[in-house]
LOGU-285584 format. One record per residue (C-alpha): x, y, z; residue in one letter. Coordinates in nm, 4 decimals. Last residue first. Layout:
REM residues N
<site><east>X</east><north>Y</north><up>Z</up><residu>A</residu></site>
...
***
This chain:
REM residues 265
<site><east>-1.6487</east><north>-2.4859</north><up>-0.9645</up><residu>X</residu></site>
<site><east>-1.7513</east><north>-2.2120</north><up>-0.7549</up><residu>X</residu></site>
<site><east>-1.5569</east><north>-2.1636</north><up>-0.4224</up><residu>X</residu></site>
<site><east>-1.7014</east><north>-2.3075</north><up>-0.0964</up><residu>X</residu></site>
<site><east>-1.6746</east><north>-2.1078</north><up>0.2402</up><residu>X</residu></site>
<site><east>-1.5781</east><north>-1.7814</north><up>0.0799</up><residu>X</residu></site>
<site><east>-1.6279</east><north>-1.4200</north><up>0.2462</up><residu>X</residu></site>
<site><east>-1.2544</east><north>-1.3823</north><up>0.2847</up><residu>X</residu></site>
<site><east>-1.1804</east><north>-1.5058</north><up>-0.0234</up><residu>X</residu></site>
<site><east>-1.4242</east><north>-1.2535</north><up>-0.2327</up><residu>X</residu></site>
<site><east>-1.2256</east><north>-1.1089</north><up>-0.5163</up><residu>X</residu></site>
<site><east>-0.9903</east><north>-0.9793</north><up>-0.2161</up><residu>X</residu></site>
<site><east>-1.0192</east><north>-0.6025</north><up>-0.2332</up><residu>X</residu></site>
<site><east>-1.0966</east><north>-0.5777</north><up>0.1563</up><residu>X</residu></site>
<site><east>-1.0890</east><north>-0.2513</north><up>0.3307</up><residu>X</residu></site>
<site><east>-0.9861</east><north>-0.2947</north><up>0.7233</up><residu>X</residu></site>
<site><east>-1.1557</east><north>-0.0006</north><up>0.8472</up><residu>X</residu></site>
<site><east>-1.0203</east><north>0.2666</north><up>1.0710</up><residu>X</residu></site>
<site><east>-1.2485</east><north>0.5185</north><up>0.8483</up><residu>X</residu></site>
<site><east>-1.4612</east><north>0.5357</north><up>0.5789</up><residu>X</residu></site>
<site><east>-1.6794</east><north>0.8254</north><up>0.6082</up><residu>X</residu></site>
<site><east>-1.5311</east><north>1.0825</north><up>0.3409</up><residu>X</residu></site>
<site><east>-1.4658</east><north>0.7847</north><up>0.0999</up><residu>X</residu></site>
<site><east>-1.5709</east><north>1.0099</north><up>-0.1884</up><residu>X</residu></site>
<site><east>-1.3533</east><north>1.2495</north><up>-0.0245</up><residu>X</residu></site>
<site><east>-1.0416</east><north>1.0905</north><up>-0.2328</up><residu>X</residu></site>
<site><east>-0.7890</east><north>0.8560</north><up>-0.0915</up><residu>X</residu></site>
<site><east>-0.9865</east><north>0.5767</north><up>-0.0120</up><residu>X</residu></site>
<site><east>-1.1109</east><north>0.6114</north><up>-0.3601</up><residu>X</residu></site>
<site><east>-0.7757</east><north>0.6532</north><up>-0.5280</up><residu>X</residu></site>
<site><east>-0.6474</east><north>0.3442</north><up>-0.3312</up><residu>X</residu></site>
<site><east>-0.9215</east><north>0.1211</north><up>-0.4398</up><residu>X</residu></site>
<site><east>-0.8514</east><north>0.2038</north><up>-0.7881</up><residu>X</residu></site>
<site><east>-0.4820</east><north>0.1176</north><up>-0.7389</up><residu>X</residu></site>
<site><east>-0.6079</east><north>-0.2374</north><up>-0.6389</up><residu>X</residu></site>
<site><east>-0.7729</east><north>-0.2774</north><up>-0.9830</up><residu>X</residu></site>
<site><east>-0.4707</east><north>-0.1446</north><up>-1.1783</up><residu>X</residu></site>
<site><east>-0.2437</east><north>-0.3701</north><up>-0.9813</up><residu>X</residu></site>
<site><east>-0.4546</east><north>-0.6628</north><up>-1.1539</up><residu>X</residu></site>
<site><east>-0.6433</east><north>-0.9037</north><up>-0.9087</up><residu>X</residu></site>
<site><east>-0.5683</east><north>-1.2983</north><up>-0.9024</up><residu>X</residu></site>
<site><east>-0.8106</east><north>-1.5187</north><up>-1.0800</up><residu>X</residu></site>
<site><east>-1.1155</east><north>-1.7451</north><up>-1.0320</up><residu>X</residu></site>
<site><east>-1.3765</east><north>-1.5065</north><up>-0.9000</up><residu>X</residu></site>
<site><east>-1.4191</east><north>-1.7127</north><up>-0.6025</up><residu>X</residu></site>
<site><east>-1.0648</east><north>-1.7292</north><up>-0.5442</up><residu>X</residu></site>
<site><east>-0.9833</east><north>-2.0323</north><up>-0.3343</up><residu>X</residu></site>
<site><east>-0.8384</east><north>-2.2278</north><up>-0.6036</up><residu>X</residu></site>
<site><east>-0.5681</east><north>-1.9740</north><up>-0.6588</up><residu>X</residu></site>
<site><east>-0.3618</east><north>-2.0205</north><up>-0.3464</up><residu>X</residu></site>
<site><east>-0.3425</east><north>-2.3335</north><up>-0.3961</up><residu>X</residu></site>
<site><east>-0.2155</east><north>-2.3087</north><up>-0.7356</up><residu>X</residu></site>
<site><east>0.0520</east><north>-2.0855</north><up>-0.6036</up><residu>X</residu></site>
<site><east>0.2048</east><north>-2.3535</north><up>-0.3747</up><residu>X</residu></site>
<site><east>0.1633</east><north>-2.6258</north><up>-0.7002</up><residu>X</residu></site>
<site><east>0.3516</east><north>-2.3855</north><up>-0.8889</up><residu>X</residu></site>
<site><east>0.6836</east><north>-2.3090</north><up>-0.6654</up><residu>X</residu></site>
<site><east>0.9514</east><north>-2.0984</north><up>-0.7903</up><residu>X</residu></site>
<site><east>0.7949</east><north>-1.9685</north><up>-1.1143</up><residu>X</residu></site>
<site><east>0.4245</east><north>-1.9152</north><up>-0.9770</up><residu>X</residu></site>
<site><east>0.5759</east><north>-1.7484</north><up>-0.6458</up><residu>X</residu></site>
<site><east>0.8086</east><north>-1.4853</north><up>-0.8786</up><residu>X</residu></site>
<site><east>0.5087</east><north>-1.4192</north><up>-1.0364</up><residu>X</residu></site>
<site><east>0.3554</east><north>-1.3615</north><up>-0.7241</up><residu>X</residu></site>
<site><east>0.6250</east><north>-1.1149</north><up>-0.6437</up><residu>X</residu></site>
<site><east>0.6598</east><north>-0.9442</north><up>-0.9614</up><residu>X</residu></site>
<site><east>0.2985</east><north>-0.8395</north><up>-0.9349</up><residu>X</residu></site>
<site><east>-0.0826</east><north>-1.0008</north><up>-1.0182</up><residu>X</residu></site>
<site><east>-0.2173</east><north>-0.9533</north><up>-0.6900</up><residu>X</residu></site>
<site><east>-0.3304</east><north>-1.1888</north><up>-0.4302</up><residu>X</residu></site>
<site><east>-0.6127</east><north>-1.0482</north><up>-0.2123</up><residu>X</residu></site>
<site><east>-0.5847</east><north>-0.6935</north><up>-0.1070</up><residu>X</residu></site>
<site><east>-0.6419</east><north>-0.5456</north><up>0.2681</up><residu>X</residu></site>
<site><east>-0.6228</east><north>-0.1962</north><up>0.2395</up><residu>X</residu></site>
<site><east>-0.6120</east><north>-0.0505</north><up>0.5902</up><residu>X</residu></site>
<site><east>-0.7720</east><north>0.2613</north><up>0.6539</up><residu>X</residu></site>
<site><east>-0.6583</east><north>0.6001</north><up>0.8397</up><residu>X</residu></site>
<site><east>-0.8664</east><north>0.9273</north><up>0.7951</up><residu>X</residu></site>
<site><east>-0.7799</east><north>1.2461</north><up>0.9349</up><residu>X</residu></site>
<site><east>-1.0264</east><north>1.5187</north><up>0.9927</up><residu>X</residu></site>
<site><east>-0.8818</east><north>1.5999</north><up>1.3283</up><residu>X</residu></site>
<site><east>-1.1849</east><north>1.4120</north><up>1.4586</up><residu>X</residu></site>
<site><east>-1.1071</east><north>1.0946</north><up>1.3429</up><residu>X</residu></site>
<site><east>-0.7368</east><north>1.1234</north><up>1.4756</up><residu>X</residu></site>
<site><east>-0.7439</east><north>0.8663</north><up>1.7248</up><residu>X</residu></site>
<site><east>-1.0236</east><north>0.6120</north><up>1.5813</up><residu>X</residu></site>
<site><east>-0.8114</east><north>0.5981</north><up>1.2651</up><residu>X</residu></site>
<site><east>-0.5000</east><north>0.5698</north><up>1.4650</up><residu>X</residu></site>
<site><east>-0.6117</east><north>0.2547</north><up>1.6187</up><residu>X</residu></site>
<site><east>-0.7648</east><north>0.0770</north><up>1.3341</up><residu>X</residu></site>
<site><east>-0.4338</east><north>0.1563</north><up>1.1278</up><residu>X</residu></site>
<site><east>-0.2584</east><north>-0.0053</north><up>1.4003</up><residu>X</residu></site>
<site><east>-0.4748</east><north>-0.3485</north><up>1.4088</up><residu>X</residu></site>
<site><east>-0.4356</east><north>-0.3642</north><up>1.0248</up><residu>X</residu></site>
<site><east>-0.0391</east><north>-0.3058</north><up>1.0130</up><residu>X</residu></site>
<site><east>-0.0181</east><north>-0.5391</north><up>1.2586</up><residu>X</residu></site>
<site><east>-0.2006</east><north>-0.8313</north><up>1.1452</up><residu>X</residu></site>
<site><east>-0.0072</east><north>-0.7521</north><up>0.8264</up><residu>X</residu></site>
<site><east>0.3228</east><north>-0.7768</north><up>1.0265</up><residu>X</residu></site>
<site><east>0.1947</east><north>-1.1010</north><up>1.1604</up><residu>X</residu></site>
<site><east>0.1079</east><north>-1.2403</north><up>0.8035</up><residu>X</residu></site>
<site><east>0.4540</east><north>-1.1717</north><up>0.6689</up><residu>X</residu></site>
<site><east>0.6487</east><north>-1.2907</north><up>0.9584</up><residu>X</residu></site>
<site><east>0.4725</east><north>-1.6276</north><up>0.9466</up><residu>X</residu></site>
<site><east>0.4611</east><north>-1.7072</north><up>0.5748</up><residu>X</residu></site>
<site><east>0.2487</east><north>-1.9817</north><up>0.6111</up><residu>X</residu></site>
<site><east>0.1114</east><north>-2.2303</north><up>0.3463</up><residu>X</residu></site>
<site><east>-0.1484</east><north>-2.3552</north><up>0.6050</up><residu>X</residu></site>
<site><east>-0.3021</east><north>-2.0057</north><up>0.5806</up><residu>X</residu></site>
<site><east>-0.4994</east><north>-1.8190</north><up>0.8326</up><residu>X</residu></site>
<site><east>-0.7408</east><north>-1.5215</north><up>0.7407</up><residu>X</residu></site>
<site><east>-0.8075</east><north>-1.1679</north><up>0.8710</up><residu>X</residu></site>
<site><east>-0.4459</east><north>-1.0200</north><up>0.8172</up><residu>X</residu></site>
<site><east>-0.3884</east><north>-1.2537</north><up>0.5430</up><residu>X</residu></site>
<site><east>-0.6415</east><north>-1.0305</north><up>0.3227</up><residu>X</residu></site>
<site><east>-0.3588</east><north>-0.7934</north><up>0.3380</up><residu>X</residu></site>
<site><east>-0.2155</east><north>-0.4678</north><up>0.5039</up><residu>X</residu></site>
<site><east>-0.1028</east><north>-0.1539</north><up>0.2636</up><residu>X</residu></site>
<site><east>-0.1714</east><north>0.1029</north><up>0.4670</up><residu>X</residu></site>
<site><east>-0.3626</east><north>0.4384</north><up>0.3347</up><residu>X</residu></site>
<site><east>-0.3598</east><north>0.7339</north><up>0.5209</up><residu>X</residu></site>
<site><east>-0.6127</east><north>0.9986</north><up>0.4224</up><residu>X</residu></site>
<site><east>-0.5634</east><north>1.3799</north><up>0.5421</up><residu>X</residu></site>
<site><east>-0.7370</east><north>1.6593</north><up>0.7099</up><residu>X</residu></site>
<site><east>-0.7057</east><north>1.9741</north><up>0.9234</up><residu>X</residu></site>
<site><east>-0.3970</east><north>2.1317</north><up>0.7698</up><residu>X</residu></site>
<site><east>-0.1929</east><north>2.1122</north><up>1.0451</up><residu>X</residu></site>
<site><east>-0.3037</east><north>1.7382</north><up>1.1653</up><residu>X</residu></site>
<site><east>-0.2061</east><north>1.6280</north><up>0.8130</up><residu>X</residu></site>
<site><east>0.1446</east><north>1.7579</north><up>0.8096</up><residu>X</residu></site>
<site><east>0.2176</east><north>1.6368</north><up>1.1788</up><residu>X</residu></site>
<site><east>0.0448</east><north>1.2866</north><up>1.0790</up><residu>X</residu></site>
<site><east>0.2843</east><north>1.2120</north><up>0.7628</up><residu>X</residu></site>
<site><east>0.6078</east><north>1.1564</north><up>1.0032</up><residu>X</residu></site>
<site><east>0.4448</east><north>0.9206</north><up>1.2428</up><residu>X</residu></site>
<site><east>0.2260</east><north>0.7288</north><up>0.9926</up><residu>X</residu></site>
<site><east>0.5591</east><north>0.6674</north><up>0.7973</up><residu>X</residu></site>
<site><east>0.7305</east><north>0.5407</north><up>1.0695</up><residu>X</residu></site>
<site><east>0.4599</east><north>0.3299</north><up>1.1908</up><residu>X</residu></site>
<site><east>0.4029</east><north>0.1850</north><up>0.8417</up><residu>X</residu></site>
<site><east>0.7989</east><north>0.1382</north><up>0.8298</up><residu>X</residu></site>
<site><east>0.7758</east><north>-0.0567</north><up>1.1373</up><residu>X</residu></site>
<site><east>0.5206</east><north>-0.2923</north><up>0.9941</up><residu>X</residu></site>
<site><east>0.6480</east><north>-0.4427</north><up>0.6318</up><residu>X</residu></site>
<site><east>0.9963</east><north>-0.3438</north><up>0.6525</up><residu>X</residu></site>
<site><east>1.0886</east><north>-0.3891</north><up>0.9721</up><residu>X</residu></site>
<site><east>0.8878</east><north>-0.7011</north><up>1.0507</up><residu>X</residu></site>
<site><east>1.0061</east><north>-0.8545</north><up>0.7369</up><residu>X</residu></site>
<site><east>1.3905</east><north>-0.8233</north><up>0.8397</up><residu>X</residu></site>
<site><east>1.2808</east><north>-0.9415</north><up>1.2308</up><residu>X</residu></site>
<site><east>1.1401</east><north>-1.2468</north><up>1.0772</up><residu>X</residu></site>
<site><east>1.4074</east><north>-1.3419</north><up>0.8603</up><residu>X</residu></site>
<site><east>1.6852</east><north>-1.2765</north><up>1.1201</up><residu>X</residu></site>
<site><east>1.4997</east><north>-1.4831</north><up>1.3658</up><residu>X</residu></site>
<site><east>1.4767</east><north>-1.7824</north><up>1.1554</up><residu>X</residu></site>
<site><east>1.1770</east><north>-1.9194</north><up>0.9714</up><residu>X</residu></site>
<site><east>1.1759</east><north>-2.2933</north><up>0.9790</up><residu>X</residu></site>
<site><east>0.9480</east><north>-2.4063</north><up>1.1952</up><residu>X</residu></site>
<site><east>0.7310</east><north>-2.0870</north><up>1.1841</up><residu>X</residu></site>
<site><east>0.6667</east><north>-2.1755</north><up>0.8680</up><residu>X</residu></site>
<site><east>0.7887</east><north>-1.9609</north><up>0.5456</up><residu>X</residu></site>
<site><east>0.9546</east><north>-1.6449</north><up>0.5743</up><residu>X</residu></site>
<site><east>1.2987</east><north>-1.7500</north><up>0.3976</up><residu>X</residu></site>
<site><east>1.1269</east><north>-1.6825</north><up>0.0264</up><residu>X</residu></site>
<site><east>1.0855</east><north>-1.3194</north><up>0.0941</up><residu>X</residu></site>
<site><east>0.7997</east><north>-1.0986</north><up>0.1147</up><residu>X</residu></site>
<site><east>0.8492</east><north>-0.7642</north><up>0.1287</up><residu>X</residu></site>
<site><east>0.6514</east><north>-0.4233</north><up>0.1745</up><residu>X</residu></site>
<site><east>0.6411</east><north>-0.0683</north><up>0.0815</up><residu>X</residu></site>
<site><east>0.2554</east><north>0.0625</north><up>0.0931</up><residu>X</residu></site>
<site><east>0.2385</east><north>0.3222</north><up>0.2751</up><residu>X</residu></site>
<site><east>0.0239</east><north>0.5344</north><up>0.0745</up><residu>X</residu></site>
<site><east>0.0158</east><north>0.8812</north><up>0.2697</up><residu>X</residu></site>
<site><east>-0.2311</east><north>1.1377</north><up>0.1163</up><residu>X</residu></site>
<site><east>-0.2542</east><north>1.5144</north><up>0.1912</up><residu>X</residu></site>
<site><east>0.0812</east><north>1.6090</north><up>0.2686</up><residu>X</residu></site>
<site><east>0.1184</east><north>1.9878</north><up>0.1833</up><residu>X</residu></site>
<site><east>0.2947</east><north>2.2615</north><up>0.0241</up><residu>X</residu></site>
<site><east>0.4163</east><north>2.1042</north><up>-0.3081</up><residu>X</residu></site>
<site><east>0.7985</east><north>2.1017</north><up>-0.2725</up><residu>X</residu></site>
<site><east>0.8636</east><north>2.1475</north><up>0.0764</up><residu>X</residu></site>
<site><east>0.5645</east><north>1.9292</north><up>0.1958</up><residu>X</residu></site>
<site><east>0.6956</east><north>1.6393</north><up>-0.0558</up><residu>X</residu></site>
<site><east>1.0644</east><north>1.7313</north><up>0.0944</up><residu>X</residu></site>
<site><east>0.9424</east><north>1.6803</north><up>0.4231</up><residu>X</residu></site>
<site><east>0.7672</east><north>1.3529</north><up>0.3836</up><residu>X</residu></site>
<site><east>1.0535</east><north>1.2008</north><up>0.2300</up><residu>X</residu></site>
<site><east>1.3127</east><north>1.3527</north><up>0.4962</up><residu>X</residu></site>
<site><east>1.1069</east><north>1.2143</north><up>0.7855</up><residu>X</residu></site>
<site><east>1.1543</east><north>0.8761</north><up>0.6058</up><residu>X</residu></site>
<site><east>1.4898</east><north>0.8777</north><up>0.5522</up><residu>X</residu></site>
<site><east>1.5751</east><north>1.0018</north><up>0.9130</up><residu>X</residu></site>
<site><east>1.3275</east><north>0.6860</north><up>1.0550</up><residu>X</residu></site>
<site><east>1.5259</east><north>0.3968</north><up>0.8579</up><residu>X</residu></site>
<site><east>1.2889</east><north>0.1250</north><up>0.7637</up><residu>X</residu></site>
<site><east>1.1422</east><north>0.2908</north><up>0.5199</up><residu>X</residu></site>
<site><east>1.4397</east><north>0.3265</north><up>0.3081</up><residu>X</residu></site>
<site><east>1.3924</east><north>0.6513</north><up>0.1051</up><residu>X</residu></site>
<site><east>1.5271</east><north>0.7779</north><up>-0.2546</up><residu>X</residu></site>
<site><east>1.2733</east><north>1.0347</north><up>-0.3226</up><residu>X</residu></site>
<site><east>1.1219</east><north>1.0854</north><up>-0.6785</up><residu>X</residu></site>
<site><east>0.8891</east><north>1.3675</north><up>-0.7908</up><residu>X</residu></site>
<site><east>0.5742</east><north>1.3753</north><up>-1.0311</up><residu>X</residu></site>
<site><east>0.4923</east><north>1.4003</north><up>-1.3558</up><residu>X</residu></site>
<site><east>0.3446</east><north>1.0552</north><up>-1.3101</up><residu>X</residu></site>
<site><east>0.5498</east><north>0.8718</north><up>-1.5795</up><residu>X</residu></site>
<site><east>0.8647</east><north>1.0741</north><up>-1.4614</up><residu>X</residu></site>
<site><east>0.8143</east><north>0.9736</north><up>-1.1098</up><residu>X</residu></site>
<site><east>0.7489</east><north>0.5923</north><up>-1.1599</up><residu>X</residu></site>
<site><east>1.0962</east><north>0.6186</north><up>-1.3744</up><residu>X</residu></site>
<site><east>1.2913</east><north>0.7652</north><up>-1.1201</up><residu>X</residu></site>
<site><east>1.1743</east><north>0.4768</north><up>-0.8452</up><residu>X</residu></site>
<site><east>1.2458</east><north>0.2079</north><up>-1.1063</up><residu>X</residu></site>
<site><east>1.5996</east><north>0.3540</north><up>-1.1694</up><residu>X</residu></site>
<site><east>1.6600</east><north>0.4605</north><up>-0.8026</up><residu>X</residu></site>
<site><east>1.5237</east><north>0.1097</north><up>-0.6407</up><residu>X</residu></site>
<site><east>1.4801</east><north>0.1913</north><up>-0.2757</up><residu>X</residu></site>
<site><east>1.1551</east><north>0.3737</north><up>-0.3248</up><residu>X</residu></site>
<site><east>0.9709</east><north>0.6685</north><up>-0.2769</up><residu>X</residu></site>
<site><east>0.7161</east><north>0.8344</north><up>-0.5461</up><residu>X</residu></site>
<site><east>0.6010</east><north>1.1680</north><up>-0.4775</up><residu>X</residu></site>
<site><east>0.2878</east><north>1.2112</north><up>-0.6496</up><residu>X</residu></site>
<site><east>0.0848</east><north>1.5739</north><up>-0.7278</up><residu>X</residu></site>
<site><east>-0.2543</east><north>1.4393</north><up>-0.7158</up><residu>X</residu></site>
<site><east>-0.4665</east><north>1.5031</north><up>-1.0141</up><residu>X</residu></site>
<site><east>-0.6764</east><north>1.1946</north><up>-1.0770</up><residu>X</residu></site>
<site><east>-0.4433</east><north>1.0907</north><up>-1.3564</up><residu>X</residu></site>
<site><east>-0.1317</east><north>1.1543</north><up>-1.0523</up><residu>X</residu></site>
<site><east>-0.3374</east><north>0.9178</north><up>-0.8284</up><residu>X</residu></site>
<site><east>-0.3972</east><north>0.6236</north><up>-1.0932</up><residu>X</residu></site>
<site><east>-0.0294</east><north>0.6738</north><up>-1.1829</up><residu>X</residu></site>
<site><east>0.1178</east><north>0.6450</north><up>-0.8141</up><residu>X</residu></site>
<site><east>-0.1337</east><north>0.3653</north><up>-0.7315</up><residu>X</residu></site>
<site><east>-0.0074</east><north>0.1329</north><up>-1.0425</up><residu>X</residu></site>
<site><east>0.3319</east><north>0.1947</north><up>-0.9463</up><residu>X</residu></site>
<site><east>0.2895</east><north>0.0966</north><up>-0.5882</up><residu>X</residu></site>
<site><east>0.0637</east><north>-0.2070</north><up>-0.6564</up><residu>X</residu></site>
<site><east>0.3389</east><north>-0.3623</north><up>-0.8563</up><residu>X</residu></site>
<site><east>0.6631</east><north>-0.1630</north><up>-0.9315</up><residu>X</residu></site>
<site><east>0.8560</east><north>0.1506</north><up>-0.8433</up><residu>X</residu></site>
<site><east>0.6142</east><north>0.3096</north><up>-0.5978</up><residu>X</residu></site>
<site><east>0.7250</east><north>0.1280</north><up>-0.2955</up><residu>X</residu></site>
<site><east>0.6214</east><north>0.4537</north><up>-0.0594</up><residu>X</residu></site>
<site><east>0.3569</east><north>0.6685</north><up>-0.2199</up><residu>X</residu></site>
<site><east>0.3395</east><north>0.9992</north><up>-0.1347</up><residu>X</residu></site>
<site><east>0.0121</east><north>1.1960</north><up>-0.2349</up><residu>X</residu></site>
<site><east>-0.0175</east><north>1.5797</north><up>-0.2540</up><residu>X</residu></site>
<site><east>-0.3662</east><north>1.7322</north><up>-0.3311</up><residu>X</residu></site>
<site><east>-0.4047</east><north>2.0008</north><up>-0.5931</up><residu>X</residu></site>
<site><east>-0.6488</east><north>1.7854</north><up>-0.8006</up><residu>X</residu></site>
<site><east>-0.7546</east><north>1.4725</north><up>-0.6142</up><residu>X</residu></site>
<site><east>-1.0767</east><north>1.3529</north><up>-0.7592</up><residu>X</residu></site>
<site><east>-1.0010</east><north>1.4023</north><up>-1.1221</up><residu>X</residu></site>
<site><east>-1.2399</east><north>1.1322</north><up>-1.1999</up><residu>X</residu></site>
<site><east>-1.5341</east><north>1.4048</north><up>-1.2840</up><residu>X</residu></site>
<site><east>-1.3240</east><north>1.4557</north><up>-1.6020</up><residu>X</residu></site>
<site><east>-1.4380</east><north>1.1325</north><up>-1.7639</up><residu>X</residu></site>
<site><east>-1.1445</east><north>1.0066</north><up>-1.9821</up><residu>X</residu></site>
<site><east>-0.9197</east><north>0.9225</north><up>-1.6723</up><residu>X</residu></site>
<site><east>-0.6003</east><north>1.1486</north><up>-1.6531</up><residu>X</residu></site>
<site><east>-0.2644</east><north>1.0198</north><up>-1.8551</up><residu>X</residu></site>
<site><east>-0.0155</east><north>1.2744</north><up>-1.6901</up><residu>X</residu></site>
<site><east>0.2265</east><north>1.4497</north><up>-1.9014</up><residu>X</residu></site>
<site><east>0.5939</east><north>1.3376</north><up>-1.9218</up><residu>X</residu></site>
<site><east>0.8858</east><north>1.5447</north><up>-1.7447</up><residu>X</residu></site>
***
């Protein structure tokens, strides 16, 4: 088991002794967040369907890997049960797993199979993970749930991924409602809304359709896409007590996209 790499400033170890469950931990935002949460002192349970990548993430974080298909209720329940059994608590749930397949496109061309597959993976999985995590958090009277939505939950796009967009809007609405419902039990629920992030999914988009990717980049005021580590920093903040009054929020980390009318030249 490898040693965690902690931030140089010891004041940044805000999650010492807490347990964080991260879905989709094998790559991209999930991997960067698992590493950041571990560096902040958390015991990290890495969940993925890719056993090789998931196990590698657990090795990097000094945590534990659990194979979990987040669309399967029994596997989700087993994931959180194992986190609690091994570490004694579930303090943070970063419900991050999601897909954006090429057959999810315009409503005029997207079939029902693609629609339902994306909804199950991106929205139903968040419902299942929240449902599984909440009893452990309620028993302790505290917890932070962070659900990955997207900036597309608050903006429309002519280059549509109709089911993806709808699923992320659902994640945002559900997170807001859960944050309100459980606020007085010490549990915060927030929707993390990243802008475009330099992940394998985005690189695939660049490779397959550079014109479509460029249409996205031109709208980012800072002139670039985010790095996974920048999103991970937001996850660590929301997980920590530094965000103790941040609840039921659409927490945008988008480089200014949602605030832009005209971007700089």
